[in-house]
N, C-alpha and C positions, 0 to 999 in steps of 0.2 A: 948690488948687494943689499940695498935697503928694501927694495920691493918684495923680494922674497922673505925677508925678515918680517916685513910688515904683514903680508898674508899669512905667514905662520903664527904670528901673535894674534891676529884676528881670528883665525880658526881655533886657536886655543880658548880664546875668550868666548867664542860661540859655543863650543862644547861645554865650557863651564856654566854658561846660561841655560843650555838644555838640560844639564844635570840638576841645577838649581830648580828649574820648573818642575822637573820630574820629582824631585824630593818633596816639592809643594802640592804633588797631584794637580798641577796646572796644565800639563801639556795637552790633556784631552778635555779639559773642562768646557771650553766653549763649543767643541765639536759635538758634545753630548747634549747640547740645548736642542730642543725640538724646533723644528722649522715651522713657521706659520703656513697655512695652506697657500696663501698669496703673499708674495714680497711685493709691495707696492710703495710703501713709504720708506725711502732710503736715506739714511744718514751718511753722507759722503765725507771722507776725510781726504783731502788733496789739496795741491795749490791751485788757486783760483785760475792761474794762467797756464796751467799744465796741459800739454796737448792730449795726455791721457784722459784727463777729465773731460774734455770737450769731445773726444772720441766716444767716451762712455755714454755722455748725454745725447749725442746724435744717434748712437745705436738704439738707446731706448726710445727716443722721440719718434724715430722712423721705422719703428718695428712693424711688420706685415700683419700683425695680428690685432692692432688697433688697442692693445694694452695701454693704460694710462699709468704713470708713475709720478710721484711727488718726490723729488730730490731736493734735499737741503745740505748745502755745502758748510762743512766745518773747516775753514782755512787753516792749513798748517803747512810747515816746510817739510818736504819730502827728501831733502838731502841737506848736508851741512850741519853746523854746530847747532842750530835750532830745532833740529828734528824731534829729538827725544822730548824736550819739554813741551812743545807745541803740541805734539801728538798726544802725549798724556793729558794736556789741558783739554784737548778735543775729546777724548775718551771720557773724561770726568763730566764735561758738559752733557755728552750724549747719555751717559748713565743716569744723570740727574732727571732727564726727561725721556726715559726710555718707552713709556707708554705711547709716545708720539710716533715711534718708528717701528718697522718690522725687522730691520737688519741694518748692519754697519758695513760700510765698504771703504777699504783704504786703497787709493789709486796712485800710481806714479808711472810716469813714461820710461823710456830707456834711460840709461846712464852708465858711468863707470862703475866697475865692480866694488871699488872701495866706498862708493856712496851708499852701498847696501849695509854697511856695517851698523848705521843708526838703527835699523831693524833688528839687530841682534842684542839690543841693550836689555838687561834683565828688568829694570822697573818699567819700561815700556811694554815688554811682553807680559809682564804680570798684569798690568792694567788691561791689556788686551784680553787676556785669558779670563779675567773676571767680569768682563762686560756682561750684562744681562741679556744681551741681544746676540744673534749670530753674527759673526765676524767673517767677511769675505775679503780677500787681498788680490789685488791685480797690479803688482809692482813692476811688471814689465821685463823679466828676464827668463828666457827659456831654459837655462842650465842652471842657475844658481837658486838655492833655497834658503830663505832667511829664516830666523827663529820665529818671527811673526807669522810667517806661513805655516809654521809647525803648530803654532797654538790657534790659528784660525779655524773656523768651521770648515771652510773650503778655501784652498789655495789656487787661484787661476793665473795663467802666465801673464795676461794682459788685461787693460782695462775693458777692451772690447769683448773679451772672453767672460769677464765678470757679467757684462751686460747680456751676453748670450745666455749665460747659466741662469740669470733672473728670468729671462724670457721663457726658457725651457721649463723652469720650475713652474711658472704660472700657467704655461701652455698644458702641462701635465695635469694641473688641477682643472683647467677648463675642459680637457679631454675626459677626465673623470666625471665632470657635471654631465657633460654630453652623454657619456655612457650610461650614467645613472637615469638620465632623462629618457634615453632609448629603452633602457629596462622597464622603466615605469611605463612608457607608452606600450611597449610590446605586452607587458603583463596586463596592462588595462585592456588592450584589444584582445588579448587571449581570454581574459575573463568576460569581456563583453560577448564573444563568440560562444564560450561555454553557456552563458546565461541565456543567451538568444537561442541556442539549440534547446536548452531546458524548458524556455518558454514555449518553443514550438512544440515540444514534446508534450507539455501541459495542454497547449491548446488542442492538439490533435486528440488527446486523451479525454479532454472536456467535451469535444464535439462527439466522439464515439459514445461517451457516457450519457450525453443528452439524447442522442439518437436511441440509444438502448433503453432509456427511460420512456421516451415518447412512444417507442414500439411497444414496450411492456404495457404502457398505459392504454394504447390504441387496442391491443389484444385483450385487455381486460375489459374495455368499453364494448368491444365486439362480443365477448362472451356474455356480458350483462345484456347487451341487445338481443342476443340469441336467447338467453334464458328468460328474459323479462316475461314473454307471452306464456310461457309455461308457468312461471312463478304467479302471474295473475290469474291464470286458470285455476291453479292450485288454491290460491287465495280465496277466489269467488266459490270454488267448490267447497272449502272449508267453511266460509261464511253461509253458504246455502245450507250445508249440513247443520251448522249451529241454529240457523233460522228454523229448519225442520224440527229440530229438537225443542226449540222454544215454543214453536207452534203446537207441537204434540202435546207439551207440558201445560200449555194454556188451555187447550181443548180438553185435557184430563181434569182440569181444576175448574173448568166452566160450569156454572150451576146446572145447565141443561144435562151435562154429563151425570150429575148426582140425581137429577129428576128420572134420567133414563134407568137409573139402577133401581128405581122404586120409592125413591125418597120424594118428599114434598117440601115446598118453601113457603114460610108463612111471612106475610109482610103487613105492617101496621104503617098507614100513611105512605106507603110507598118504600118503607125501609125494612130491611130484613130484620126478623125478631131472632136474637141469638140466644135468649133466655126466657124462661115461662114467666120470669118476674116483670118482664117489660109488657106483658099483656095484662090489662086490668079489666075488671068487670064492666061490660057495657061497651068496650072497644070493638070496632068493626075491623075484622082481619080478613085479608085475602090469602088465600092458600092455592098454591099452584102445584099441579101435577104435569106429568109429561104430555098428558092428553087433554088437559083443560084447567079452568080456574073455577074455585067456589069461594062464596062470601059467607061468613059466619060471625056471630056476636058472642063476645065472652060472657058466660055467665058467671054468677058468684059460685064459690066453692059450696057444695052441699053440706049441711050439718047432719051429723049421725048421731 
């Protein structure tokens, strides 16, 4: 008769603890904490000699992915009278140095159902719910769920299940990194291919453009070469015409032309006289006509 009564009282106490935590909005407080991308620095609360703790460490150490973990044990009783006080003390120590850890793990191997009652204590669960780090539990029972499991970020059945959870979480992060790396690589290769095609197109356009310019320049040179003899002949003809005009003008202005028109040309000392004032009485003058030359001497002006 004692055992059913004991279980009934423990269940009533458990329900009261859950209601109290719900009234304080603590049931989902820890599960609302964001998980770090990598869970590597682990604060472990367990009994140092517990088989579950050893299984947890071995599972992490021998993982096939090569992930490294830093586990620090905060030793506490996981059953019996000292469970609540020692676990609360461990929670407080961890909270005081929370920046050194990524998460908290509570581990315990199998045991009697009555040994789980310590994980239903209100003060213990309040401390757990208010941890600044995500809390994972692996208390080692497949069917029973403690209040500590309810306030934890995630409740796993066994210590090795907790280790597997951590491994899968980190593996997911690694896969995301690898996926991003592949995306970056694929994007880079795609961009390189596009740029390579653009460069090829520009190179082809440049080649055709240069060929076009060379062809146009060659045609222009050919046209100049063909036109040059004609241009030279035209220039020579123009120059010859200009020379003829100049020669005609020079002949028209030559003194002989004046003489042929019936005029004469008077010179004094071999210089042309342009004015009568240049000839003085007694000067010997040379007068030229078209058909010959005569000499004369200047006389003084007669007086009347």
